[in-house]
N, C-alpha and C positions, 0 to 999 in steps of 0.2 A: 475610468481615469487611472492612468499609471503613475506611480510615484517616481520621482527622479531617482536615479541610481544611488546618489549619496544619501538621500533620505531613507531609502530602502535599507541600505547598509547600516545606518544608524539604528533603525528599528530592530534589525537582527541583533545588534549588540545590546540594545536596551531592553527589548521585550522577549528575547529568547528565540531560538530557532523555530519552534512550533507556531507561535503567534505570527512571526514575521513571514513565515512560509504559507500562512493562511490555511491551516489544517483545523477546521472547526470540528468539534466533537460530534460524532454520529455513530450510532450502533450499526452493526452489519445489517440488522433488520431494517433500519431506516434507509440505508444505502440501497438495499434491494427493492424496497417499496418505491423509492424515488425512480429507480431504473424501470421498474414495471409500469409506473405511471407514464413515463416518457414513451415507452413502447406502446402502451395502450392509446396514446394520443396519435400514433401513426395510423391507426385504423386499417390494418391489413391482416390477413390471415397469417398465423404463425406456422412455420414449417420446420421440421427437424433440419438442423444445419444452418438456420438463420443466424446472422451475426448482428450484435448490437454494440456499437462503439459509443461510449459516453461522449457527449459532444465537447467536453473539455471546459465547460462552464461549471464552476464549483465542483470539480471532480476530486478534490483533495479532502481527506478526512483523517481525523484522529480517533481511533477506536480501541477499546479495551478488549483483551483476549487473554487466554491462558496458553502458555507455551507448553507443548507436549514433548519436545525434543526429537520428534520423528521428522525425517526428511527423505526426499527422493528426487531424482532428476526431473526437470520439467519435461513432460511428454511432448511428442511431436505436434499434437493438435493444439495444445496450449501455447507452445513456442510459436507456432504459425500464427495464432491469434495475436500474441504480443507483438510479433513482427508486423502484422497488418495494422494493429493499433498504432504502432510507432510511425508507420508510413502514411497514416491518414492525415497527417499535418506536417508542416515544416518544422524542423528542429534537429535534434541530435540523432544522426543516422545510426549511431552505435547503441542507442538506448535499449533495444531488445536484447542485445548481447550481454547486458548486465544481469540478466535473469537466467541462471542455469539450474538452480535447485528451488524446490518449493518445500515449505515446512508446514506441519499440521498444527493448527491453532484451534482452540475451542472458544466459542463466543455465542451468546444468545441461544444456548442450548443445542448448538450445531457444531459440526466439525468443518473446518475450512482449510483446504490446501492452498497456501498462498505463496506465489513466487516472491523470492526475496533477493535483492541485489547482493551479489557475491561479496562485495566489500562490507556491506551491513551484516551479512550472515557470519562473517569472520569474527565478529564480536560475541556471538551467541555463546560459545563454549566458556568464555571468561565471565560473562555477565548474567547468564540465564541457566536455570535448571528446570527439569521437567516439573510441571505443575505450578510454575511461577506465573503470577499475573504480569502483564506487560502492556504498555501503550504502543500501538502501531501507528505509524504515519503512512497512510495509504494513498495511492492514486487509483481511483475507480475507473478501470479501463472499459468495463461493459461486460459482455458475456456472449456465449453461443448457446443456441437452442438445442437441447437434447430431445428425446422423443416426447417427454411430458413435462419437462422442467428446463431450467436454465443452469448452465455452469458459469457462475460469476467469476470474473477475474479482477482481484484486488491486488495491486502490486505494492509490496512493502518497500518503502524508500528509506525508512529509518525506524528506530524503536527507542523506547525509554523504559528501563527497568525501574521498579519502585525505588525511591530514594532510600538509602541505607540498607537495602536488601543485600543479603549475602547468599551465595549458593549454599545449599544444605551441607552441614559439616564443616563449613569454613567460618572464621570470624568475620564480622562486618568490617569492610575496608575502612581505613581512616578517611575522614572527609577530605577527599581529593577534588581537584578541579575536574568538573564533568567534561566528558569528551565533547568536542564540537562536531556535530553531525555534518557530513559532507553529502549533500543531496545534489546529484548531477541533474541538469535540466532534463525534463521529460519532453515528450512531443509538444511542440508549440502550436497553438491555433492562431489563425489569422484573425485579427480583431478589426 
């Protein structure tokens, strides 16, 4: 059941962006386990190069991680995957173009290179420092099969620094109005 647009807007104002955008809390390990269970249900042999696109049902998540401050351009293989993911359903044709760089985060004892929307990443320098915990608002796109494992693609659509946290060496900012996240629509699925 879909909410009428005016009711959805009121929820955004009343309950905050994360709740209204339906980003339930899940660890990276939980997201990966869920994807592996879906892949196992398909009952076919896995080959290097296989692609798995998360079907778009419950593919948003709110996950905790540690920001490392390291970044690099999204490589061609991952960019092609994001483009293919965006084209698997109707929706925003420029969605894949929002992801030009990926950032290294640590969570669940592992390192994850996560593509981050350019507009969202522009806030990192002002709000985050290396080693700082952060809440990431993710779209679970799926992954592609490597020789023995999967390279999972979790797209960062927004983040939230701990309240009252200041970058090391800086005083805590005065209690200011929090930024309102702008989350462009991702690929839409037919319902």
